[in-house]
N, C-alpha and C positions, 0 to 999 in steps of 0.2 A: 527462524524462518525455514531452515533446512527441513524440519520435521512438522511444519504447520499442518500438513494434511492429516497427520495422526490425531489431531484434536477433533476432527470431524466425527470420529467414532463415538464421542460423548453425546452427540445429538443436540448440541446447543449452538447458537450463533457464535461465530468467532470474531472478536474485536481485535484490531491491531492499531497501533499508534506509533508511527515513525516520524511524524512531522517535526522537522528541524532538530532531530536528535544528534547528540554529540558524535556518534559513530559516523554519521553522514559527513559532518564537518571534518572529522579526522581523515576519512578516506579521500574526500574531495579537496582537502586543505582550504576550507572556506569558513565563513561565518554563518550562523543560523539564518540570517536574513537572505542569504544567497544559496540556501540548500534546497530550493524548490525542485530542481531536476532530480536530485538524489531521492527526495521524498516521493516524487511521482513514480520513479522507477520501483522503489520498494513497495509502494501501494499497488502498483500494477502486478507485480509478482505475487504479492499476498492475495490479491483477488483471484489470480489464476490458480493459487494453491488452496482456495476454499474460504478465504476470509469473507465475512458477510458485512462487517461494519468497519469503517475507517474513522479513526479519531484524528482530526486534522485541524490545522490553522488556516489553510488556504482552501476554502470551501469551493470556489468556482473551479479551480484546477482539479480538485478531487472529484467533483461531479462529472467533469469531462473524462477522467480516468474510468469511473464507474460506467459511464455511457459507452465508451469505446470498448471496455472489457465485455459488457453485455452484448454489444453488437458482434464482437468477434466470436463469442460463444454460439451465437445464432448461425453464423456463416460457416462454421466448421463442418 
């Protein structure tokens, strides 16, 4: 995640997939079914750093992240 922007130099879309990953569960001390907030935060940061595609389990929530991120880019 720290160097995600560097992948933009290859000129291809960037796909990320954080949905319910064990690192989220470890940091938040939770179970995969309760990791939505952590997933949403990581998806938001990834979009801000140049990700183009999100691989997700929670489609509705991910669509809202994409919509908000797109909106914020327009109002900057």
